[in-house]
N, C-alpha and C positions, 0 to 999 in steps of 0.2 A: 337383808342379810349384810353383816359387816364385811368389809374387805380388808385385806392386809396391805398396808402401805409400807414400802421399803424406805429406810432411812439412808442418808448419804454418808453415814459413819459406820464403822464396823460393829458387828455384834460384840457384846462385852463377854469375852471368854477368857480362859487362862492365858491363851496365846496373846490376846489383846494386852493384858497387863505385863507380860514378859516383854513384848515389843515396846510398850510405853516406857518401861524402866530403861531399856536400852536406848530409846530415843532421848530420854532426859539426861542420861549419862553422856551420850554423844553431844548433846547441846552444851553441856558444861565444858568438855574438853575442846569442842569446836570453837566456842566463844572465847575461851582462854587462849586458844591458838591464835586467833585473829588479833585480839586486843593486847596480849602479852608477848607471845612468841614472835609474831610478825610485827609487834610494836605499833599497831595501828591506833591503839587507844580505844577506850570504851565508846566514846561518842561516834567516831568514824566507823568503827566496826558495826555499831547499831545501825547507822545510816546505810551502810553497805547491805546489811541483811534485810533491811526493810523492803528493798526492791524485789527480791525473790519471794519474800513472804506475801506481799500484796499480790504478786502475780499468781502464786499458788492458791491463795484464798479465792481470787477471781476465777481460777480454773475450777475450784471446788464448787463454787456457786453456779457457774454456767453449765457444769456437767449434769447430765440427766440422771446419772446413777452413781453408785459408790465405786470408786477406783482406788484399790489399795495403795498403789504406788504414789498417786497424787496425795491421798490422805496422809500417809505416813511421812512423805516428804514435807508436807505442810507442818505436821507436828514437830518434826526434827528442826526445821527452820525456826518455828515459833519458840522452841525451847532454847535454841542458840541465841536468838535475839533477846530472850528472857534473861540469859546469862549476862550479856553485855549491858543491857538496859538496867538491870538490878545493880551491877557493879558501878555503873555510871552514877546512879542515884545515891547508892550507899557511900561511895568513895569520892567521886569527883564533885558531887553536889554537897557532900558532907552531911547527908541525912543519917548516916550510921545504919547498922543492921536493924536495930529496933525501930527507928523512924521509917526506914524504907519498907520493912515488913508490915508495919502497922498501916502505913498509907496504902500499900498495895492490897492488903486485906480489906480495907474499907472500899476501895475501887471494885474489887472482886465481888464482894457481897452486894454492893449497889447495883452492879451489872446483873447479877442473878435476880435481885429483887425487881428490877425494871423488866427484865425478861419475863419473869413470872407474871408480873402485873399486865404486861401487854399480851402474852400468849396463853396464860393460864397454866403453864407447865414449863419446867426446865429439863424435862426428860430428853436424853440424847436420842431416844428412839424416834422422836418426832422431827429430827433435823432433816428436813427435805424441802424447805421453802427458803427463798433468799433472805427474808427478814429474820427467820429463826437461825439460819446459818450465820448471819452477821452477829447475832447475839452469841452464838456458840463460839465462834472464833475470837470474839473480843474477850469472852470469858476465859478461853484457852490462853490467850496472850497474858492476861493478868495473873492467871494461876501459875503459868510457867515462870513469870518474873518474880512473883511472890515466893515460889519454891526456892529460887536461887538465894534470895535474901534470907529466907528462913533457915535454909541449910547452912549457909555461912555463919549466921548468927549463933546457932546452937553448937556448931563445930568449934568456933573460935572464942565466943564470949564466955560461956560457962566452962570452957576447957574440956569439952567432951572429946574433942578430936574428930577427925573425919570418920574413923571406924566406929567410934562411940555414937556419933550422930546418925550414921547409916544404920547401926544396930537398933537405935531407938525408933527411927522411922519404920524400919522393917517390922519391929515388934508391934507398933501401932497398927500397921497394915494387916498383920496377922489377926489382931484383935477385931478389926473391922470385918475381916473374912468370917470369923467365928460369929460375930453379931449377925452377919448376913445369913449364915446357915442355920442359926439356932434362935432367931427372933423374928418378929414381924416389923422391925424398924423400916421406915421408908427406904425403898431401893434407890430412889433418886438421891436422897440425902447421903446414903452410903457410897453411891457411885462418885459423887462430887468430892466427898471427903477423901476417898481413896485416890481419885484422880489428882487432887491437889497435893496429897502427901507423897505420891510417887515422884514428884518433881524434886523436893529436897533430898529424897533418898538417892535419886540419880545424881544430884549436885554433889552430895557427900561422896558418892562412889567415884565420880569423875575427879574431884579434888584429891581424893586418896591416891588415885593413879598418877596424877601429874604434878602434885606439889612436891617440893624438895624434901629430902629425908628429915632435915632439921625442923620442918613444919609438920611432920607427921605423915608425909606422903611417900609414894614409892618412886618418885622422880623419873617416871616414864616420860619419854618425849611426847609433848602434847600433840604434834601432828601425827606421829605414829599411833598413839593411842586413839586418836580420832578416826584414822583410817581403819584400824582393827575393829573398833566398836561398830563403825558403819558397816563393815563386812559382815559382822555377826548379826546386826540388825536386818540387813538384806536377806541373809540366810533364814532368819526367823520368819520374815514376811513370806518367804517362799515355803517354808516348812509348815507353818501353822495355817490351817484353812482360813481364808478370808471371805467373809460374806457380810452383806449389809444387814444391819439391825432392822427390826420391823416393829410395827405397832398397829393395832386395829383401827380402822377408819370408821367413822359414823355414817359414811355414805352407804347407800343401799344399791345392790346390784340390779 
């Protein structure tokens, strides 16, 4: 008889997606706060955020079960470092939005391909072993960084603006939800598509909040916006039920 094995990531529910979007928005304003408002620059900010990110990932791996606070703190830091790292590649290294987004997409797809080749699945419900967790968090980091580059690219290059870009990404996510409910398309494919696209949505929302009026933003204080979004995210984690995802094991009782 098959057993149910609990994952070390949360079950994918509506609450999951709401918190994920809040985390990605927080990462955008938080990254901009460090690199721009505090004038630390993209590289130094990235270096600073690497330390807590590595520590949190290590906590995730050594933990024996799913811990909501540790998990979402890791997501928030990964999206913050994604902001500063993407800006460093796009602007400081001169790769541009198109070059940065393309390079990151290749790295992301390569990671997923290797993960699938090694483990036979890239489903998040099976994230409960150190090697799988390493693949999972590497994929997360690349997806978060890609999202920043993609969000900035579509907001600024075609002239969609931050609201236009956010609306477009939200519309695509709604389409993915409809595909989920009314088709038999792979749930794993739909999950990763939605997971990746929530990042540029959050990036566009974050930029809309903290960019100057003349750049199409609301000119909110970046530190204040970061604190407020963090407070809403913490409230959402408390409000929405948090439970570990699960998958059937082939082991017999």
